[in-house]
Steps between C-alpha positions, in 0.01 A plus 500: 500500500386673817472878496721698738280717719582867553587462873737216416657703220555797731653274763737351241601848386570602860715192562685561174562864589641411841725238343636757251569741785709252699816591312407869478443548874725238665557705817126517569348219705187344354199662660223754460730798429688332218183353355328840502787654300504221245123504463498874428773470240314215328175698497644811342733332250271229357369620165126452469456529878244752622777644718763524227707818521698634207877496565523879488262523795672237714667737743633396841628742764725413793605692806873468571585530871369194683345361182792441263785541748535525878436822694627435853636655716418810290451570130823436314501838329509661844804287586659630179428857610641429846823374349515811280460724809793323665711541188414871474541574873869603495406791273207595725629513861185677621302180446648352817273729706210552261199274454415287316866453405609460862283190542619354171866544586441351845330199345183578694234392252233496770547872564503566128171312459341708776582817306259387231474528124625859492836398644533205266403722208773745597758222500384372162507851354846581637655176374327487161483862383763687300632197316441441134278203430805310368697574818208381709472177302872433541484569874208263551662232284825518699308481829306193387827331406675569831236543773375209707181449699562564873364164620528254210828622350350460152513749219169682485430377149539144632216558745235472232227238530555204270127412482423853383775489237339180371159666502626796298650266241190278492277797430729635228510162329121521488494837332484729806687828527649530849541837673643609834274747683685592817519764769877477454696739287447455128862583409635270773287208374584555135868433566442131568143415396584352161801300615331362812132477401505509120295821515633780275537849640202639308277250684595633845260734681620653826538801723743767394651841530483756224762502227652806341684564176839669492795531268806404704839559335324511166316173556117488524436344841200388704542588868312371804342784698425525871128531437240227526320412179269207580432247778401167351338349808145426618261722297797603288543154350186499284591855395850387408357207304277737303779749432765247398306203363167644390303177544346323797707186568348153535742383768645680801730373776607669821564427865385794710223750550704735285392275212132486598376763257694344212336161558164668555529691172619201299241252625213747453532468123280289275577137424745273683725696736758383751625652825788339690649585839826349624456432872830483690449202730841332496718612792752222435579559133414870485292710744150472643307828519175668404275711724757658733795532266677835450544407132265299281210540740211278393165548675220599266624268228485201735158598631341550158687261269251216525191709427677668210616169354870579536752218542712524815826312447621350828877510462565214743234275347500591131869545421738205491794741457529867582835640381686377192 
């Protein structure tokens, strides 16, 4: 009986792995991106392989906005804050003539954007602070049930990317722990992360305001304060990973230059590492944007992905379906 050579054996393993992934990643078109994901998973989960990784170390981190769900025309948490400003306006008549509230109430998002991060931070603080954490959760949950995206008419939690939901599940079935590492608000994300993504609240890393402890009407209560605690973006993402997870992940996915340092940190580790960038190239089914976008700007990541060995997922080419 003829011996099977090593190159042939490796080729057979690769074909077998891709075949097993067909059902796991049905919304991904066959191509280099899908094959790269499957190959990594096979390398780190095959016992006896030189690249085998113990299940406890199989950690994957995902950005949220633009990576797991859409982010146009602006980040969805900002749209939540805008709706809160409108709801609170009758009790704050001075807002009609005071920025940044004046622009919000006029629906002038362009003027609001020109006022920069300080103005947006003020809106977030005003609409989030003072509530107990339970009140905040209930407010976000009600908004997600009733609010609709301004152009698609969909619920915001229906604007998640089906291929990424499949990827999360595929990784978990292969022993990975999946985390969200987002510039978005940690408390906002925790309201829906488990239901929508299958990611429990303790596996969410995000930006946040400080929280205080009070006894209200005899009940111990955690209260959101109008003071910034941590920004989980750019250089902050590796810091957030260290503080919340305590281990360098093996897999990181993002979509913008705000995720660059996370991918850089993850792929600098020893052994097989994987960096993935979702490139928004589909103007018909979603949006097409990168270098000049006011949200999800992607410049350095595109320029350096190839030399760093990162996979750039072309949404129009690599995804057979976008939304569920």
